[in-house]
C-alpha positions in Angstrom: -5.3 3.2 15.0 -5.0 6.3 13.3 -7.6 8.9 14.0 -6.4 11.9 11.6 -4.6 11.5 7.9 -3.6 14.2 5.8 -2.7 14.5 2.2 -1.3 17.8 0.8 -2.5 18.6 -2.5 -0.7 21.0 -5.1 -3.5 20.6 -8.1 -1.5 17.9 -10.2 -2.5 14.4 -11.0 0.9 13.3 -9.2 -0.1 14.5 -5.9 -3.7 13.4 -6.4 -2.5 9.9 -6.7 -2.0 10.0 -2.9 -6.0 10.3 -2.4 -6.9 6.4 -3.1 -3.6 5.4 -0.7 -5.1 7.4 2.1 -8.9 6.5 1.4 -7.8 2.8 1.8 -6.4 3.7 5.2 -9.3 5.5 6.2 -11.5 2.9 5.8 -9.3 0.7 7.6 -9.1 2.7 10.6 -11.9 5.0 10.6 -9.7 8.1 10.5 -10.9 11.8 9.5 -9.2 12.3 6.2 -7.5 16.1 5.7 -7.0 17.4 2.2 -5.3 20.7 2.1 -3.5 22.5 -0.6 -1.3 25.5 -0.5 -1.9 29.0 -2.3 1.0 29.9 -4.8 2.7 33.0 -3.3 1.2 34.8 -6.4 -2.3 33.8 -5.7 -2.1 34.3 -2.1 -0.8 37.7 -2.8 -3.9 38.4 -5.2 -6.5 36.9 -2.7 -5.5 39.1 -0.4 -5.3 42.3 -2.1 -8.7 42.0 -4.0 -10.5 39.8 -1.0 -12.1 38.1 -4.2 -13.4 35.1 -2.4 -15.2 36.9 0.0 -16.3 40.5 -1.9 -16.5 40.1 -5.7 -17.3 36.4 -6.2 -14.5 36.1 -9.2 -12.9 33.1 -9.8 -10.5 31.6 -7.2 -9.2 28.4 -9.2 -7.3 27.0 -5.9 -10.7 27.1 -4.0 -12.5 25.8 -7.0 -10.0 22.7 -7.5 -10.5 22.0 -3.6 -14.6 22.1 -4.1 -14.1 19.7 -7.1 -12.0 17.2 -5.0 -14.9 17.5 -2.3 -17.6 16.7 -4.8 -16.0 13.0 -5.1 -15.6 12.2 -1.6 -18.1 14.0 0.5 -20.7 11.5 -0.7 -18.8 8.6 1.1 -17.3 10.3 4.1 -19.6 12.8 4.8 -18.5 14.9 7.7 -15.0 12.4 8.0 -13.5 14.6 5.5 -11.9 18.1 5.9 -10.7 20.6 3.3 -8.3 23.5 3.9 -6.6 26.2 1.8 -3.7 27.6 3.4 -1.2 30.5 2.7 2.3 30.2 2.0 4.8 29.2 3.0 4.1 25.8 1.7 5.9 23.1 4.2 5.3 25.7 7.2 1.6 25.8 6.3 1.2 22.1 6.1 3.1 21.4 9.2 1.3 24.0 11.4 -1.9 22.5 10.0 -0.8 19.2 10.8 0.1 19.7 14.0 -2.9 21.9 15.0 -5.5 19.1 13.8 -3.5 16.4 15.8 -2.8 14.4 12.3 -1.4 10.9 12.9 0.0 10.4 9.5 0.8 12.3 6.5 0.3 10.4 2.8 1.8 11.8 -0.2 3.2 11.1 -3.4 6.8 11.6 -3.8 6.6 14.3 -6.5 4.2 16.9 -7.8 4.4 20.2 -9.3 3.4 23.5 -8.4 2.6 24.1 -4.8 4.6 20.9 -3.9 7.4 21.5 -6.6 10.4 18.7 -6.0 8.6 17.0 -3.5 10.7 14.3 -4.7 12.8 14.6 -1.5 13.5 18.0 -2.9 11.8 20.7 -0.9 8.5 19.9 0.6 8.6 16.3 1.4 12.0 16.8 2.6 11.0 19.6 5.1 8.0 17.8 6.4 9.9 14.5 7.3 12.2 16.6 9.0 9.7 18.9 11.0 6.4 16.9 11.4 6.0 15.2 14.5 4.1 12.5 12.9 5.4 9.9 10.4 5.2 10.4 6.4 4.1 7.6 4.2 5.4 8.0 0.7 4.5 6.4 -2.4 5.9 6.5 -6.0 3.4 7.8 -8.7 1.5 4.9 -10.2 1.5 2.6 -7.4 -1.9 0.5 -7.6 -3.7 1.4 -4.5 -6.1 -1.6 -4.0 -2.6 -3.7 -2.7 -0.7 -0.8 -1.6 -2.2 -0.8 1.6 -2.6 -4.2 2.4 0.3 -4.2 4.4 1.0 -7.6 5.3 5.1 -7.7 5.6 6.5 -4.8 7.2 10.4 -4.5 7.0 12.0 -2.4 9.9 15.7 -1.2 9.1 17.7 -0.7 12.3 20.9 0.5 13.3 21.1 -0.1 17.0 20.1 3.5 18.3 17.6 4.4 20.2 16.3 7.0 17.6 16.1 4.4 14.9 14.0 2.2 17.3 11.2 4.7 17.2 10.5 3.5 13.7 9.2 0.3 15.3 6.1 2.0 17.0 5.3 3.8 14.0 5.3 0.4 12.0 3.3 -1.1 14.7 0.8 1.2 14.2 0.6 0.8 10.7 0.5 -3.0 10.6 -2.2 -3.3 13.3 -4.6 -2.0 10.2 -3.9 -5.3 8.2 -2.6 -7.8 10.7 0.7 -7.4 9.4 4.2 -9.3 10.1 7.4 -7.3 10.8 11.0 -8.0 9.6 13.7 -6.2 11.9 17.0 -6.0 9.9 20.1 -4.8 10.7 22.8 -4.7 8.2 26.3 -5.0 9.3 28.7 -2.8 7.5 31.6 -4.4 5.5 35.0 -2.9 6.0 36.0 -0.5 3.0 33.0 1.5 4.1 33.3 2.0 7.6 33.9 5.5 8.8 36.9 6.5 10.7 39.1 3.3 10.3 42.6 3.6 8.9 44.3 1.4 6.1 46.2 -0.7 9.1 43.0 -0.8 11.0 40.8 -1.8 7.9 43.6 -4.9 7.5 42.4 -5.9 10.8 39.0 -6.2 10.3 39.0 -9.9 9.5 36.0 -12.4 9.5 36.3 -13.1 13.1 35.7 -9.6 13.7 32.4 -9.5 11.1 31.1 -12.6 12.8 31.3 -11.2 16.3 29.6 -7.7 15.0 27.0 -9.7 13.3 26.6 -12.1 16.3 25.9 -8.7 18.2 23.3 -7.5 15.8 21.5 -10.7 16.0 21.2 -10.5 19.7 20.3 -7.1 19.4 17.3 -7.6 17.2 16.3 -10.8 19.1 16.2 -8.5 22.3 13.8 -6.0 20.3 11.9 -8.9 19.2 11.3 -9.6 22.8 10.0 -6.3 23.6 7.5 -5.9 20.8 3.9 -6.9 21.5 3.4 -10.5 22.3 0.7 -10.6 19.3 2.8 -9.4 17.0 4.5 -11.8 14.4 8.2 -10.6 14.4 11.0 -11.9 12.3 14.7 -10.8 12.4 17.6 -10.8 9.9 20.8 -9.7 9.7 22.9 -9.0 6.6 26.8 -8.1 5.8 26.7 -5.6 3.1 29.2 -2.9 2.0 26.3 -0.3 1.3 23.6 -0.6 3.7 20.9 1.4 1.4 21.7 -1.5 -1.4 21.4 -4.1 1.2 17.9 -2.9 2.4 16.5 -2.4 -1.3 17.8 -6.0 -2.1 16.2 -7.8 0.8 12.8 -5.8 0.6 12.5 -7.1 -2.9 13.6 -10.6 -2.1 11.2 -10.9 1.3 8.4 -9.0 -0.6 8.3 -6.4 1.7 4.8 -4.6 1.2 6.6 -1.4 3.1 9.9 -0.1 4.5 9.3 1.6 7.9 12.4 3.8 9.1 13.5 6.6 11.0 15.3 9.2 9.1 18.5 9.5 11.6 20.3 7.3 14.1 23.6 7.4 15.9 24.5 3.8 15.5 26.7 1.9 12.9 25.4 3.6 10.0 25.9 7.1 11.8 24.1 10.0 9.6 21.1 8.2 8.6 19.5 11.2 7.7 17.8 12.3 4.3 20.5 12.3 1.8 22.1 9.6 3.1 20.8 5.7 3.9 16.9 6.7 4.3 17.1 9.0 0.9 19.0 6.2 -0.8 16.0 3.9 0.2 13.1 6.1 -0.6 14.8 6.9 -4.0 15.2 3.3 -5.0 12.1 1.5 -3.3 10.1 -0.3 -5.5 7.0 -0.1 -2.4 5.7 2.6 0.0 8.3 4.0 2.6 7.2 5.4 6.1 9.7 7.8 7.3 9.6 9.2 10.8 12.0 12.0 12.2 12.5 11.4 16.1 12.6 14.8 18.2 16.1 16.2 18.1 17.5 15.4 21.5 20.6 13.8 22.8 19.5 10.6 24.2 22.9 10.6 26.6 21.5 13.8 28.2 18.9 14.0 31.2 16.3 16.2 29.8 12.7 15.3 29.7 12.5 14.5 25.8 15.2 12.3 25.9 13.7 10.1 28.6 10.6 10.2 26.8 12.3 9.2 23.4 14.3 6.6 25.2 11.2 5.3 26.7 9.2 4.8 23.5 11.9 3.2 22.1 11.8 0.5 24.8 7.8 0.4 25.0 7.3 0.1 20.8 3.2 0.7 21.7 1.4 2.3 18.8 
């Protein structure tokens, strides 16, 4: 379960659309809600030079903005809601705040304006996903919030790497709020997009080879499903497709997935599963919320403590 959920705000209507989604999760989990905005560089400079909020009582638009948001939420949440006005840079301030307050989940829309300029995988959301130690749940603006957190069917794309498997624990944590079922998906990439193969090698990749790879993928998914919690309803699917991101998006529509949960990079059959590649394309094209998690930057083959912890997490699948 979640104990602490963060919503970054920038004063825009788009950013505020994340609040109802987060509230639904707060009500389901009993988590504390953190609403945070970051001053623009100019406003931060003026506030620091004049000390206006503490001395002359002059208007502070960004603080007034937070106070206005607070008025609509404090009656319901009481002491279970926190508000903070931070100094730039934006991504660093949000990430530091999340870490300092043990935030379990960041909820935000995929673009806004002002302090979260180009949050459509541009600057802030991209940086948060890459740096944050917690998952980020991203919504398209305009999504109805009532059904958007009634997660009954969670799709988890995997690529065969332990890093990609870390998304399973985050999916279980989210799905525990609504008794969701889970679909583990592996896309076996068709030959002409396989990296590192010469023309001669491509000619040797025939139907039997693809069948073998699909069989290996099915065995892999069944093994993972068996390691998940016994009470979880887990299904597995393998697909053959030239473009993994397109396959994920198409299958998400066909199976009526309520959310797509995935790690933002991996090392297996897709290689570079990073923002700007498969995860980027999925988020840009998804018709449902996307839960992204960036696992620690470690080498799983190494002997370091972080590597061992990440590998153990991928095996345990415990929220």
